[in-house]
C-alpha positions as CSV (number, residue, x, y, z in Angstrom):
1,X,0.1,0.2,-0.2
2,X,2.8,2.5,1.1
3,X,5.8,3.3,-1.1
4,X,8.8,3.4,1.1
5,X,8.8,6.0,4.0
6,X,7.0,8.8,2.1
7,X,4.5,7.0,1.6
8,X,3.6,6.1,4.6
9,X,4.3,9.7,6.0
10,X,2.0,11.1,3.6
11,X,-0.6,8.9,4.7
12,X,-0.4,9.7,8.3
13,X,-0.5,13.7,7.5
14,X,-3.3,13.3,5.0
15,X,-5.5,11.7,7.1
16,X,-4.7,13.8,10.5
17,X,-2.8,10.8,12.4
18,X,0.3,12.9,12.5
19,X,1.2,16.7,11.7
20,X,-1.6,18.9,12.9
21,X,-3.5,16.8,14.9
22,X,-7.2,17.0,16.7
23,X,-5.6,17.2,20.5
24,X,-5.9,20.8,22.0
25,X,-2.8,21.8,23.6
26,X,-4.7,22.8,26.6
27,X,-5.4,19.7,27.0
28,X,-2.1,18.5,26.8
29,X,-1.3,20.7,29.1
30,X,-4.0,19.7,31.5
31,X,-3.2,15.9,31.3
32,X,0.8,17.2,31.8
33,X,-0.4,19.0,35.4
34,X,-2.4,16.0,36.3
35,X,0.7,13.8,35.7
36,X,2.6,16.0,38.1
37,X,0.8,16.0,40.8
38,X,0.4,12.1,40.5
39,X,-3.4,12.0,39.8
40,X,-4.3,7.9,39.2
41,X,-6.6,9.4,36.4
42,X,-3.7,10.5,34.4
43,X,-1.0,7.8,35.8
44,X,-3.2,5.2,34.3
45,X,-1.3,2.3,36.1
46,X,2.4,3.7,35.9
47,X,4.4,4.5,39.4
48,X,7.1,7.0,37.9
49,X,10.4,6.5,39.4
50,X,11.8,10.3,38.8
51,X,10.5,13.7,39.3
52,X,8.2,14.5,36.3
53,X,7.1,18.4,36.4
54,X,5.4,20.3,34.0
55,X,8.4,21.2,32.4
56,X,10.2,18.0,32.2
57,X,6.8,16.3,30.2
58,X,6.6,19.0,27.7
59,X,10.5,18.5,27.2
60,X,9.7,14.6,27.1
61,X,6.6,14.8,24.8
62,X,8.4,17.1,22.2
63,X,11.3,14.3,22.5
64,X,9.1,11.6,21.6
65,X,6.3,13.0,19.7
66,X,7.6,16.7,18.4
67,X,4.8,19.0,19.9
68,X,6.2,22.1,21.0
69,X,8.9,22.4,23.6
70,X,7.9,25.6,24.5
71,X,6.2,25.8,27.9
72,X,4.9,29.3,27.3
73,X,3.0,27.6,24.1
74,X,-0.6,26.8,25.6
75,X,-2.7,27.0,23.2
76,X,-3.7,26.1,19.5
77,X,-3.2,22.4,18.2
78,X,-0.7,19.9,19.0
79,X,1.9,18.6,16.2
80,X,3.1,15.1,16.2
81,X,6.2,14.7,13.9
82,X,5.5,12.0,10.9
83,X,9.3,10.7,11.4
84,X,8.6,9.6,15.0
85,X,5.8,8.1,14.1
86,X,7.0,6.3,11.4
87,X,10.4,5.3,13.5
88,X,7.9,4.0,16.3
89,X,5.7,1.8,14.0
90,X,9.0,0.3,12.7
91,X,10.1,-0.5,16.2
92,X,6.3,-2.1,16.8
93,X,6.6,-4.1,13.9
94,X,10.0,-5.4,15.2
95,X,8.1,-6.7,18.7
96,X,5.6,-8.2,16.7
97,X,7.7,-10.3,14.6
98,X,9.9,-11.4,17.6
99,X,7.3,-12.7,19.8
100,X,5.9,-14.5,16.5
101,X,9.2,-15.6,15.8
102,X,9.6,-17.8,19.1
103,X,5.4,-18.8,18.5
104,X,4.9,-16.7,22.0
105,X,1.9,-15.9,23.2
106,X,0.2,-12.0,23.5
107,X,-2.5,-10.1,25.2
108,X,-4.4,-7.6,23.4
109,X,-6.7,-4.5,24.7
110,X,-8.0,-1.2,23.8
111,X,-9.6,1.4,25.9
112,X,-10.7,3.1,22.3
113,X,-12.8,0.3,21.2
114,X,-14.6,2.8,19.1
115,X,-11.6,4.0,16.8
116,X,-8.9,1.4,17.5
117,X,-10.5,-2.1,17.7
118,X,-10.3,-2.9,14.5
119,X,-6.5,-1.9,14.2
120,X,-5.6,-4.7,17.0
121,X,-8.0,-7.3,15.8
122,X,-5.8,-7.4,12.6
123,X,-3.2,-7.8,14.6
124,X,-4.7,-10.5,16.5
125,X,-6.0,-12.5,13.5
126,X,-2.6,-12.3,11.6
127,X,-0.7,-13.8,14.9
128,X,-2.9,-16.7,15.7
129,X,-2.4,-17.5,12.0
130,X,1.4,-17.9,12.4
131,X,1.1,-19.9,15.6
132,X,1.4,-17.1,18.3
133,X,-1.2,-17.9,21.0
134,X,-3.8,-14.7,21.2
135,X,-5.0,-14.6,25.0
136,X,-8.3,-14.2,26.4
137,X,-8.3,-14.3,30.2
138,X,-11.0,-13.5,32.6
139,X,-13.8,-13.4,30.2
140,X,-17.1,-11.5,31.8
141,X,-15.1,-11.0,34.9
142,X,-16.3,-8.2,36.5
143,X,-14.0,-5.0,36.9
144,X,-15.2,-1.9,39.3
145,X,-13.5,1.3,37.5
146,X,-13.8,4.4,38.9
147,X,-14.8,7.3,36.9
148,X,-15.7,11.0,37.4
149,X,-19.3,9.9,37.4
150,X,-18.7,7.5,39.9
151,X,-18.0,4.0,40.3
152,X,-18.9,1.7,37.3
153,X,-19.1,-2.1,37.0
154,X,-18.1,-3.5,33.6
155,X,-17.2,-6.7,32.5
156,X,-14.2,-7.6,30.6
157,X,-14.7,-8.9,27.2
158,X,-13.1,-9.8,24.0
159,X,-14.0,-9.0,20.4
160,X,-11.5,-10.3,17.6
161,X,-9.0,-11.4,20.4
162,X,-9.1,-7.8,21.9
163,X,-9.6,-7.0,25.3
164,X,-12.7,-4.4,26.0
165,X,-14.9,-3.5,28.6
166,X,-18.9,-3.3,28.7
167,X,-20.8,-1.7,31.1
168,X,-22.5,-4.0,33.2
169,X,-26.5,-4.3,31.9
170,X,-28.1,-7.1,34.2
171,X,-28.1,-10.4,32.7
172,X,-27.4,-8.8,29.1
173,X,-24.0,-7.1,29.7
174,X,-22.6,-9.3,26.7
175,X,-24.5,-7.0,24.5
176,X,-23.5,-3.8,25.8
177,X,-21.4,-1.2,23.7
178,X,-17.9,-1.8,24.5
179,X,-17.0,1.5,26.6
180,X,-13.9,3.8,26.7
181,X,-11.7,3.6,29.6
182,X,-8.1,4.7,30.6
183,X,-8.1,2.6,33.7
184,X,-5.3,-0.2,34.4
185,X,-7.9,-2.2,36.0
186,X,-8.8,-4.7,33.1
187,X,-5.3,-5.6,32.2
188,X,-5.0,-6.3,35.6
189,X,-7.7,-8.4,36.2
190,X,-6.7,-10.3,33.0
191,X,-3.2,-10.7,33.8
192,X,-4.0,-12.1,37.4
193,X,-6.4,-14.6,36.0
194,X,-3.5,-15.5,33.3
195,X,-1.8,-16.3,36.3
196,X,-4.3,-18.1,38.0
197,X,-6.0,-20.2,35.2
198,X,-2.1,-21.8,33.7
199,X,0.3,-19.9,35.1
200,X,1.3,-18.3,32.0
201,X,1.8,-15.1,31.1
202,X,1.7,-13.5,27.9
203,X,5.1,-12.6,26.6
204,X,3.8,-9.3,25.0
205,X,0.5,-7.1,26.0
206,X,-0.4,-5.0,22.8
207,X,-3.0,-1.8,23.1
208,X,-3.0,1.7,24.5
209,X,-4.0,3.7,27.6
210,X,-4.2,1.3,30.9
211,X,-3.8,-2.2,29.2
212,X,-0.1,-0.8,28.5
213,X,0.7,1.2,31.1
214,X,-0.7,-1.4,33.7
215,X,1.1,-4.3,32.1
216,X,4.3,-2.4,31.6
217,X,4.4,-1.6,35.4
218,X,3.6,-5.4,36.3
219,X,6.9,-6.2,34.3
220,X,5.1,-7.4,31.1
221,X,6.5,-6.5,27.8
222,X,4.1,-3.9,26.7
223,X,3.7,-2.0,23.4
224,X,1.1,0.2,22.4
225,X,-0.8,3.9,21.0
226,X,-0.9,6.6,22.3
227,X,-1.9,10.7,21.7
228,X,0.0,13.6,23.0
229,X,-2.2,13.7,25.9
230,X,-1.1,10.6,27.0
231,X,2.1,11.3,29.2
232,X,1.6,7.9,31.0
233,X,2.8,5.6,28.6
234,X,5.9,8.2,27.2
235,X,7.3,8.2,30.7
236,X,6.8,4.3,31.2
237,X,9.0,4.2,28.0
238,X,11.2,6.8,29.2
239,X,12.1,4.6,32.3
240,X,12.1,1.2,31.1
241,X,8.6,0.0,31.3
242,X,7.0,0.0,28.4
243,X,9.2,-1.2,25.3
244,X,7.6,0.9,22.3
245,X,4.9,3.7,21.9
246,X,3.8,4.9,18.7
247,X,2.7,8.6,18.8
248,X,-0.4,9.1,16.7
249,X,-4.1,11.0,17.2
250,X,-6.3,8.2,18.6
251,X,-9.4,10.1,17.8
252,X,-9.9,10.2,14.4
253,X,-11.7,7.5,11.9
254,X,-11.6,4.1,12.9
255,X,-10.7,3.2,9.6
256,X,-7.9,5.2,9.0
257,X,-5.6,3.3,11.4
258,X,-6.5,-0.3,9.5
259,X,-3.5,0.7,6.8
260,X,-1.1,0.8,9.6
261,X,-2.2,-2.9,11.0
262,X,-0.6,-4.1,7.2
263,X,2.5,-1.7,7.5
264,X,3.4,-3.3,11.0
265,X,2.6,-6.3,10.0
266,X,5.0,-6.0,6.7
267,X,7.4,-4.6,9.3
268,X,6.9,-8.1,11.5
269,X,7.2,-10.2,7.9
270,X,3.9,-11.2,9.1
271,X,1.8,-9.5,6.2
272,X,-1.1,-11.8,4.4
């Protein structure tokens, strides 16, 4: 689909996955302030070792994503450097290839089911086809997630091999629409169940938000996608808890992510 690095770079810019993105600078700075004061809603499972103030976070996000490194830049839209996105996608594909080569196991999960489910489901399908075990532990297990609206009881489910959470709805919880979540609790529940059920933990966790941070903090290799207002994943990468984070806008149309599935599978030598 893409003719060289220039092709995917143009695609990322053309659909708004990189370049000027939809995430507002004000939103990102608010999240950086939350991370600096250790707000668990922003830490999403990471327990940072370093002292990460707002200035340090701005500098880190400028390095990892390409956003403005000027602390006085407080408005407008964030910018993601497509070259950084491409480099991270290449590293992401390399980790997929490594787990496939050794016939390992993976756990996939997303807190963005409305946008990213198709991307991850494509990975799950391709990995399964080459003998990688796609784990689905704790299916149906209750997860109590604290939100700004109070405690929300959800169920862990898997769609196309990808972990999601659904709001509880009496006896028909499995029919409820998967919900957006930053919480690390789903991956903690899943990993706990995997250990209980057979003592086998995944070799690699693939996802976003709390799925990546929660797994990485527990010592399981994790890779994923993150927007410029998700500093936790990039701090985790900087401190060694997370292996690879791909900077991109995580709020565009769901079909815009599907070509990235093919790209990383090509990099992993797993294209079908």
